N, C-alpha and C positions, 0 to 999 in steps of 0.2 A: 504218769509221774509228773508231778509239778516241776517247774523250772526253778522254784525257790529252794535255796539250800541253807542249812544251819550247821553250826559246829559247836560242840560242847567243849568248853574251855576250862582251865584251872589256873590257880596261882602258880608261879614258878616254884616247884618243889620236887623233891625226890621221895617217893613213898614206896619203899620196898621192905622186904623182911629184914634187911641189914641196916637200913638207915631211914630216918624221917626228918627232913630238913625243909623248912618253908622260908622262901625268900622274903625280905622285908618289903619288897614291892608287890602289891596285890595282883597287878596284871603287867606282864612284861610289855613295855612300850613298842619294841620291835614286832613282837608277835601280834599285838593288838592292831597294828597298821596292816600287817599281812592279812589277818582275819577279816578286817574291814573291807579290803579290796575284793575278795573273792567269795565272801558269804553274805547272805542277805540278813541273817539274824545270828546272834551269839547267845549262848546260854552259859551262865556262870552259876552252877547249881548251889543251892543252899544245903549245907552239910550239918547233920545233927551232931552236936558237940563241938563244932568248929565254927567260930564266928569270924568270917573273913570279909572285911569291908572291900567293895570293888574299887575304892579310891576315886579320885576326882575324875579320871578319864572314864571309869566305869559308870560313875553317877551321870556324867554327861550323856553317854550312850544309852543309859536307861531312860533319860529324859526325852530323847528323840525316838524311842521305841525300837532300838536296835538290840540292846542288851536285855536279856530276860534272866530271871532267877527261878529256876525249877525247884519246887519243893517235892521231894520224894514221897510218893504215896504208899509204896510197898511197906509192909511190916517187916523191917529188917531185923534179923536175929543177931544182933551185936551184943556180946556179953561184956561184963566189966573186966574179964581177963584178956580181951582182945587188945592187941598193940594198936597205937594210934595210926601207924602207917597202913595196917590191914584194914582198919575201920574206914580211913579216908578213901583208899582205893576201892573198897566195897561200895561206899556211897556214890563215888564218882561213876563207876561202871553201871550201878543201878540207875543213876540219872540218865545215862546215855541209853540204856536198854528201854527205859520207860518212854523216852522221847522217840526213839526208833520205832517202838511198837505203836505209838500213837500216830506217827507220821512216817510210814515206811518210805524209804527212798529219799528222805530229806536230810537226815542228820548224819554227820561224821564226828570223829573224836580227834581232838588235838592232844598229841602226846610229844614227849622229847625233852631236849635240853632245858627249855624254858617253860615247859608245861609239866604235867605229871609224867612220871616214869613208871611203866608197868612191869610187874613181875613176869618173868619168862614163863612161869607156870600158867599164866592167864592166856598164853598165846599158842597157836597151833602152827607148826612150821610146814605143814603139808597141804595147806589149803589157801594159799595167798599168792597174789601177783603184785609186784612192786614196780612202780614207775618212778624213776629218779630224775629230777631236773637238777643237775649239779651246776651251781652258780649261774643259773639260767634265768632267774626271776629277780629283777630289781624291785625292792620294796622301799617305800619312803623311810628316811632316817627317823630315829625315835623322837627327835625334837620337832619334826614337821607337824603343824597343828592338825588335830583330827578333822576340823572343818575343811581343811585343804584336801585331806585324803578323801573325804565324802564327796566333795565337789568334783575331784578328779574321777571318782568312781561313777558319779552321775553322768558326767560328759562322756566318758569312755566306756560306758557299760557294755556296748556291743563287743568290743575287743576283749574285755574281761570275761564276759559270758562265753564268748567263742572258745577261749582257752580252757576254761573249766569244763565246758561241754565236750571238748575234744579229748581231754583226759578220760572223761567217763566213757566216751564212745570207744576209746581204745580197749577198755575192759570188756565191753559188750561184744566187740568184734572177736576178741580172743575166745570168749565163751561160745560164740554162735557160728563163726565163719568156718566153712568146710575146707577153705584153701590155706589155712594156717599161716605160714610165713609170708605169703603174698598179701594176705589181709593186714597183717601187722605192719609190714613195710609201707602199705598204703596209708595206714593210720599215722604212722610216724612222719610221713611226708606232710600230711595235714597238720600234725602237731607242730612241725617245723614252721609252717606258715602262720599258725596261731601265735606261736611264740614270737615270731619276727614282727607280726602286727602289733603285739603288746609292747615290744621293745621300742618300736617307732613312736607310739603314742606316749610312752613314758619319757623318752628322750625329748620329744617336742612339747612337753607340758611345762607349766609354770613352776612346778616343784623341781628344785635344783639339786636336792640331796637324796641320793638313793643308795641302798646297801645291796650288794650281790647276795642272793639267798639261794640255798639248796633246798629243794622240797622233795620229800618222799611221800608218795601216795600209795596206800595198800588197799586191795580189794579182796574180800573173801570170795572164793570161787568153788566150783564143784570138784570133788575128788577126781584125780586123774589129769587135770589140766596143768597142775603145778609142774610135773615132770616134763611135759611137752614144752612149757615155757623155758625151763632150765636148759633143755637140749638146744633150743633155738637161740637163746639170748647171746651166745658168743658171736653169732654172725650178724647181729643188728648194727645198722649204721648209727653213727654218733651225730647229734645235732651240734653245730658249731655257731654260737651266737657272736658274730663278729662285731655287733654293735657295742658290745661291752668291752672288747679288747682283752677279755680274760679267757681262761681255759674252761669252757663250759660244755656240757653235753646232756643229751637226754638218753636214757637207757631203760630197758625193761628186763625184769628177771623174776625168778621165784621169790615170793615174799611170805609174810605171815598173816594169820587171821586171828580174830578174837575167839577163843575157845568157847564152845557152846552157842555161838551165834549162828542162827539158822537161815538168815535172809541172804538171798543172792540177787540183789536188785540193781547191780551195775554201778552203784555209788561207792566210792572208797570208804571203808569203814574208819580209817584214820589217816591223818596227815601229820608229818613231822617237818618242821622248819629248822634250818641251821643257818646262822648268819656269819658272814666273813667280815674281817676287820676294816677293809678299805672302803672308801666311798666313791661313787660316781658323781662328779661335778659336771653335769652336762650343761653346755652353754649354746 
């Protein structure tokens, strides 16, 4: 498996059976800075029937080779009777599935409050593991220049890569380890160190404006593991990020998977980011 990772992104919108609402901003600036930190390439798919310009930030990232626009190759059966929210979600998931099939173990999906919202019927509640970093990841504020974010990423790549790899390693240990809780506790200790190392380099950087961010990462797993994770989750230790001075923690529990997704490659199938109102002004 390559150490390169990509994430499929969308404009801020809600696309469910009840509502279809697109934000005026093509790419959310907070999410864009988060994606840039932890992924090597971003893909903002082209949607049939929807012309969405990536905006100035997106055009800049296209020019430096980070942002791609995937054109769906599948013959999608969308009729004139389909609602726009169903059509958009279908195109978006088709783009992810095509990218995942072409490069297994590389691509994840960005969903949530400032990306696309998926219908519950697309999800399977019995085959997922959720790792939650609550207020544990500072991300550059939305007005921090993208060039500064890319420069920080280049200089601190080792710490960023270590944190991302540790999250993935936690999933693989859950799937493979015979010692269950002992293995997970060991991985949480390693995640504690990776998070602490990231906080240190963020605090010591020239970027002075950071936003506390909560991250959910979900992995599709084999049947039967979900219930074991649920039973064990109550006894897990909490990670306390004292460097932020906020109430933060890392936890693991049962999660959801994308229905009909067959791959079990140890890479989270989706990430959800949530931003908090206050700023860190580190000096």
